[in-house]
NUTOR-6829 format. One line per 8 residues: number of its first residue (from 1); their letters; for each residue x, y, z of N, C-alpha, C, O. Coordinates in steps of 0.05 Angstrom, whole numbers, plus 32768, in hexadecimal, padded with zeros to 4 digits. Example, Ala and Ser with C-alpha at 12.3 -4.5 7.8 and 13.67 -1.06 7.14 Angstrom:
<pts>
1> AS> 8108:7F8E:809C:80F6:7FA6:809C:8108:7FBE:809C:811D:7FBE:80A9  8101:7FD3:808E:8111:7FEB:808F:8102:8001:809D:810C:8017:80A1
</pts>
This chain:
<pts>
1> MAKILIVD> 8056:7F14:8001:8050:7F30:800B:804A:7F41:7FFA:805E:7F4F:7FF5  8035:7F46:7FEC:802F:7F58:7FD8:8029:7F79:7FE7:8022:7F7A:7FFE  802F:7F97:7FD5:8030:7FA3:7FEE:801C:7FB2:7FDA:8023:7FBD:7FC4  7FF5:7FB2:7FEC:7FDE:7FBF:7FE2:7FE0:7FDA:7FDF:7FF0:7FE3:7FF0  7FD8:7FE9:7FD4:7FCA:800C:7FD8:7FB1:8007:7FDB:7FA4:7FF5:7FD0  7FA9:801A:7FEC:7F8A:8020:7FF2:7F82:8043:7FEF:7F8D:8057:7FFB  7F73:8042:7FE1:7F67:805D:7FD8:7F51:8069:7FDD:7F3F:8067:7FCD  7F4D:8077:7FF5:7F2A:8085:7FEF:7F34:8097:8008:7F46:809A:8018
9> DEKEIRGF> 7F20:809F:8001:7F12:80B8:8019:7F07:80B2:802F:7F09:80C0:8044  7EFE:80A1:802D:7EE3:809A:8056:7F04:8082:805B:7F0D:8070:804C  7F0F:808F:8079:7F12:807E:8083:7F15:805D:808C:7F27:804C:808C  7EF6:8060:8092:7EEB:804B:8099:7EE8:8037:8080:7EE0:8021:8085  7EF0:803D:8062:7EF2:8028:8058:7F17:8025:804F:7F20:8011:8045  7F1E:8031:8052:7F3B:802F:8056:7F46:8021:8064:7F59:8014:805C  7F3E:8020:807B:7F42:800D:8096:7F33:7FE3:808F:7F3B:7FCC:8092  7F22:7FEE:8089:7F11:7FDA:807D:7F24:7FBF:8071:7F26:7FA7:8077
17> LRRVVERL> 7F34:7FD5:8058:7F40:7FC4:8048:7F57:7FB9:8058:7F61:7FA3:805A  7F5F:7FDD:806A:7F74:7FCB:806A:7F7A:7FAE:8080:7F8F:7FA2:807F  7F66:7FA7:8093:7F64:7F95:8095:7F63:7F79:8092:7F66:7F65:80A1  7F60:7F7D:8079:7F4C:7F5E:805E:7F7A:7F6E:8055:7F86:7F61:8044  7F7E:7F74:8058:7F9B:7F71:8047:7FA4:7F65:805E:7FA1:7F4D:8061  7FAD:7F73:806D:7FBA:7F69:807C:7FB8:7F4B:8097:7FC7:7F42:80A8  7F9F:7F45:808D:7F96:7F27:809B:7F9D:7F0F:8086:7F9B:7EF8:808D  7FA6:7F17:806B:7FAD:7F09:8056:7FC7:7F0E:8062:7FD0:7EF8:805C
25> GHEAVEAS> 7FDD:7F1A:8070:8000:7F13:805E:7FFD:7F36:8052:8011:7F44:804D  7FED:7F3D:8050:8007:7F53:8039:8003:7F76:8048:7FF5:7F7B:805B  800F:7F82:803D:8007:7F9E:8042:8001:7FB2:803F:7FFE:7FBB:8029  8000:7FB9:804A:7FE9:7FDE:803D:7FEB:7FEB:8041:7FF0:7FF0:8059  7FEA:7FFC:8031:7FF2:8018:8023:7FD9:801E:802A:7FC7:800E:802A  7FD7:8043:8034:7FC3:804C:8031:7FC3:8069:8026:7FD3:8079:8030  7FAA:8073:800B:7FB4:8094:8017:7F97:809A:800D:7F8B:808C:7FFD  7F8C:80B4:8019:7F76:80C0:800C:7F6C:80CD:7FFD:7F55:80D5:7FFA
33> DGVAALDV> 7F7E:80D0:7FF4:7F69:80D7:7FCC:7F87:80CF:7FB0:7F9B:80C1:7FB4  7F83:80D7:7FA2:7F85:80CF:7F8D:7FA7:80D7:7F7F:7FB8:80CC:7F70  7FA3:80F6:7F92:7FBC:80FB:7F8D:7FDA:80F2:7F9C:7FF0:80ED:7F93  7FCD:80F4:7FB9:7FE6:80E0:7FD4:7FE4:80C9:7FC2:7FF6:80D2:7FB2  7FDB:80AC:7FB3:7FDD:809C:7FAB:7FEC:809D:7F90:7FF5:8087:7F8A  7FF1:80AF:7F80:7FFE:80A8:7F73:801E:80B4:7F7E:8032:80AC:7F71  8024:80CB:7F99:8037:80BC:7FA5:8044:80B0:7FAD:805C:80AB:7FAF  802D:80A8:7FB5:802D:8087:7FC5:8034:8079:7FB2:8048:806C:7FB7
41> YHKEEIDL> 8028:8073:7F94:8039:8059:7F7B:8050:8064:7F78:805E:8051:7F81  8061:8075:7F72:8071:807E:7F66:808D:8082:7F80:80A2:808E:7F7A  8089:8079:7F98:8099:8073:7FB7:80A0:8061:7FA8:80B2:8061:7F97  808D:804D:7FAE:8085:802D:7FBD:807E:8014:7FA5:806D:8017:7F95  808A:8006:7FA8:807A:7FE6:7F93:8067:7FF2:7F9A:806D:8005:7FA8  804A:7FEE:7F96:803C:7FE5:7F8B:8030:7FD2:7F7E:802C:7FD5:7F66  8026:7FB7:7F8C:8022:7F9F:7F73:7FFD:7F9C:7F77:7FF3:7F86:7F6F  7FE4:7FB8:7F87:7FC8:7FB2:7F80:7FCA:7FCA:7F8B:7FDC:7FD3:7F99
49> AFVDITMP> 7FAF:7FD8:7F81:7FA3:7FF0:7F8C:7F87:7FE5:7F94:7F80:7FCE:7F91  7F79:7FF9:7F9D:7F66:7FFB:7FA2:7F5A:801B:7FA8:7F5F:802D:7FB7  7F49:8016:7F95:7F48:803F:7F85:7F33:8048:7F7F:7F29:804C:7F69  7F25:8051:7FA4:7F08:8065:7FA3:7F07:807D:7F82:7F19:8087:7F74  7EE4:807C:7F7F:7EEB:807C:7F60:7EE2:8099:7F6C:7EEC:80A9:7F5C  7ED3:80A7:7F7F:7EDA:80C4:7F85:7EE2:80C6:7FA2:7EDB:80BA:7FB7  7EFB:80E2:7F9A:7F0F:80EE:7FB0:7F0C:80FE:7FA6:7F03:8103:7F90  7F18:810F:7FBE:7F1E:812F:7FB5:7F38:812C:7FAC:7F47:811C:7FB6
57> KMGGIEYL> 7F42:8144:7F8E:7F5B:8149:7F88:7F5D:8143:7F71:7F5E:8153:7F5E  7F5C:8116:7F6E:7F5B:8114:7F5F:7F4B:80F8:7F62:7F53:80E8:7F73  7F37:80F3:7F53:7F21:80D8:7F50:7F39:80BC:7F4B:7F51:80BF:7F45  7F2D:80A3:7F4D:7F28:808F:7F4D:7F3D:8082:7F2A:7F51:8074:7F25  7F22:8098:7F19:7F27:808A:7EFC:7F41:80A5:7EF2:7F4A:809E:7EDC  7F49:80B7:7EF9:7F60:80CA:7EF3:7F73:80BE:7EF4:7F83:80BC:7EE2  7F78:80AD:7F1C:7F88:809C:7F1B:7F95:808F:7F08:7FA9:8096:7EFB  7F88:807A:7F09:7F7C:8065:7EF8:7F98:8069:7ECC:7FAC:8063:7EBF
65> EKIIAEDP> 7F84:8075:7ECE:7F90:807F:7EB9:7FA6:808B:7EC3:7FAB:8074:7ECB  7FBA:8099:7ECB:7FD5:809C:7ECD:7FE9:8090:7ECE:7FFF:8096:7EC5  7FDE:8070:7EE2:7FEF:8063:7EED:7FEA:8049:7ED4:7FF8:8035:7ED8  7FDE:8048:7EC5:7FCF:8032:7EBE:7FEF:803F:7E9A:7FFC:8032:7E8A  7FEE:805D:7EA2:8002:8069:7E8B:8013:806A:7E8F:8020:806E:7E7A  8028:8068:7EB0:8041:8063:7EB3:804B:8044:7EB7:8062:803B:7EB8  8033:8035:7EB9:802E:801B:7EC0:8021:8001:7EB7:8016:7FF2:7EC7  8021:7FFD:7E9D:8003:7FEB:7E96:8000:7FCD:7EA1:7FED:7FBF:7E9B
73> GAIIIIMT> 800E:7FC7:7EAE:800E:7FAF:7EC5:8009:7FBB:7EDB:801B:7FB5:7EEC  7FFB:7FC6:7EE2:7FEF:7FD3:7F02:7FDB:7FC5:7EFE:7FD1:7FC5:7EE8  7FCF:7FB4:7F14:7FB3:7FAE:7F21:7FAB:7FC7:7F2F:7FB8:7FD4:7F41  7F8E:7FCD:7F22:7F7C:7FE5:7F38:7F6B:7FD6:7F2D:7F6B:7FC9:7F18  7F4C:7FDC:7F52:7F3C:7FD4:7F4F:7F25:7FEA:7F5B:7F1E:7FE9:7F73  7F1C:7FFB:7F4A:7F0B:8014:7F51:7EF5:800A:7F60:7EEF:7FF2:7F60  7EEA:801C:7F6E:7EDE:8010:7F8C:7ECC:802D:7F8B:7ED2:8044:7F93  7EB4:8026:7F80:7E98:8037:7F8A:7E82:8039:7F9D:7E79:8026:7FAA
81> GYPSADTI> 7E7A:804E:7F9E:7E61:8046:7FBE:7E45:804A:7F9E:7E30:803E:7F9B  7E4F:805B:7F90:7E3B:8063:7F78:7E3B:804E:7F56:7E31:805B:7F43  7E41:803D:7F51:7E45:8038:7F3F:7E33:8033:7F27:7E1D:802A:7F28  7E42:803B:7F0D:7E31:804C:7EF4:7E43:8038:7EE3:7E5A:802F:7EE7  7E2C:8035:7ECA:7E37:8026:7EAE:7E4E:8036:7EA3:7E5F:802B:7E96  7E4F:8051:7EA7:7E5C:805D:7E8B:7E74:805F:7EA6:7E85:806C:7E9A  7E80:805A:7EC3:7E94:8057:7ECF:7E9D:8040:7ED2:7EB5:803D:7EDA  7E8B:8028:7ECB:7E94:8008:7EC5:7E9E:7FFF:7EB0:7EA8:7FE8:7EAC
89> IKTIEDDG> 7E9C:8019:7E9D:7EA6:801F:7E7B:7EB1:8031:7E7E:7EB4:803C:7E68  7EB7:803A:7E8A:7ED0:804C:7E82:7EE8:8042:7E98:7EF8:8054:7E9F  7EEA:8026:7EA5:7EFC:801C:7EBF:7F06:800A:7EAA:7F1E:8007:7EA8  7EF0:7FF6:7E93:7F03:7FED:7E81:7F12:7FF2:7E6D:7F28:7FE8:7E66  7EFE:800B:7E5D:7F17:8017:7E56:7F28:8023:7E5C:7F35:802D:7E4A  7F30:8026:7E6F:7F4F:8033:7E7E:7F58:801F:7E85:7F6A:8023:7E96  7F52:7FFE:7E7F:7F6A:7FE8:7E8E:7F67:7FF4:7EAD:7F7B:7FF6:7EBB  7F4F:7FFC:7EB7:7F54:7FE4:7ED1:7F4F:7FCB:7ED9:7F42:7FBC:7ECA
97> YTYIAKPF> 7F5A:7FC0:7EF4:7F4F:7FA0:7EF0:7F21:7FA9:7EF9:7F11:7FB6:7EED  7F21:7FA0:7F07:7F08:7FAA:7F06:7EFF:7FAF:7F1C:7F0C:7FA6:7F2F  7EEB:7FBB:7F20:7ECC:7FD1:7F2B:7EBF:7FC0:7F3F:7EBA:7FA8:7F3A  7EBA:7FC9:7F51:7EB6:7FC1:7F65:7E9C:7FD9:7F71:7E9F:7FF1:7F75  7E87:7FCD:7F74:7E74:7FD7:7F8F:7E6F:7FE3:7FA7:7E5C:7FDA:7FB4  7E79:7FF5:7FB0:7E75:7FF9:7FD8:7E4E:7FF5:7FD4:7E3C:7FF8:7FC4  7E57:7FE6:7FFB:7E60:7FD9:8006:7E75:7FB9:7FFA:7E77:7FB7:7FE2  7E78:7FB4:7FFF:7E91:7F9C:7FF8:7E8E:7F89:8015:7E83:7F8F:802B
105> TVDLIEDL> 7E9F:7F6B:800D:7E97:7F5D:8019:7EBC:7F59:801F:7ECE:7F63:8012  7EBF:7F45:803A:7EDD:7F3F:8036:7EE4:7F2C:801F:7EF9:7F2C:8012  7ED0:7F1D:801D:7ED8:7EFB:8014:7ED8:7F08:7FEF:7EE4:7EFE:7FDC  7ECB:7F1B:7FF0:7ECE:7F31:7FD7:7EEF:7F36:7FC8:7EFD:7F31:7FB5  7EEE:7F48:7FE7:7F0C:7F59:7FE7:7F26:7F46:7FE9:7F3E:7F4B:7FE6  7F1A:7F2E:7FF0:7F36:7F13:7FFB:7F43:7F00:7FDC:7F59:7EF5:7FD7  7F1E:7F04:7FC6:7F1D:7EFB:7FAF:7F2E:7F0F:7FAA:7F44:7F0B:7FB4  7F2C:7F25:7F9C:7F3A:7F40:7F8A:7F54:7F33:7F97:7F62:7F27:7F86
113> IGRGLAAR> 7F5A:7F33:7FA9:7F78:7F30:7FAE:7F87:7F22:7FA2:7F9A:7F25:7F92  7F7A:7F0F:7FAE:7F8F:7EF4:7FA0:7F8C:7EF0:7F76:7F9A:7EE2:7F68  7F75:7F02:7F6F:7F6E:7EF7:7F59:7F83:7F1B:7F49:7F8A:7F18:7F32  7F87:7F28:7F50:7F8E:7F4C:7F4E:7FAA:7F42:7F4F:7FBA:7F4E:7F41  7FB2:7F2A:7F61:7FDB:7F2A:7F6A:7FDF:7F1A:7F51:7FF4:7F1E:7F45  7FCF:7F0B:7F49:7FD1:7EF5:7F34:7FCD:7F01:7F1D:7FDD:7EFC:7F0B  7FBE:7F0D:7F1A:7FBE:7F1A:7F02:7FD6:7F2C:7EF7:7FD9:7F31:7EDF  7FE7:7F35:7F0F:7FF5:7F55:7F0B:8012:7F2D:7F11:8026:7F39:7F0D
121> EQKLKARK> 8017:7F1E:7F14:8030:7F0C:7F0E:8028:7F06:7EF6:803D:7EFE:7EED  801A:7F04:7EE6:8011:7EF9:7EC9:8022:7F14:7EB8:8032:7F13:7EA5  8015:7F2F:7ECB:801A:7F44:7EA4:803D:7F4D:7EAD:804D:7F58:7E9D  8044:7F44:7EC8:805E:7F48:7ECA:8076:7F33:7EC5:808E:7F36:7ECA  8068:7F1B:7EBA:807B:7F09:7EAA:8081:7F04:7E91:8093:7EFA:7E85  8068:7F0F:7E8B:8065:7F28:7E6F:8075:7F33:7E67:8085:7F2A:7E57  8074:7F42:7E6E:8087:7F58:7E6E:80A6:7F4C:7E6C:80B7:7F5B:7E62  80AD:7F30:7E77:80CC:7F2B:7E71:80CA:7F20:7E5B:80DD:7F18:7E4F
</pts>
């Protein structure tokens, strides 16, 4: 069972992702902004994170930069309702795992969880 962090200021999005995560047998941990998410990341062993790009206090790109600096093996999926070439490029440059546009489907989220967790496992094995 993996621990998956869901970071979004929209309660409905967090709820949707939580249901998908739990249906797959994983544990979901939620945060409503990047500052709270950093706190969770430091207290919990997070395997994968879905992070909204636009949030109060700290946005997704800033969160991504901070976490990747601490844990280069982190798997962070950036989400946005307003996709742009600039944010896609920034996500890639900052070593985000991938970038998805809202709204998304259950099938997409399930696929990303499976591929993201496999990538995390490969990164952890490569460190050893």
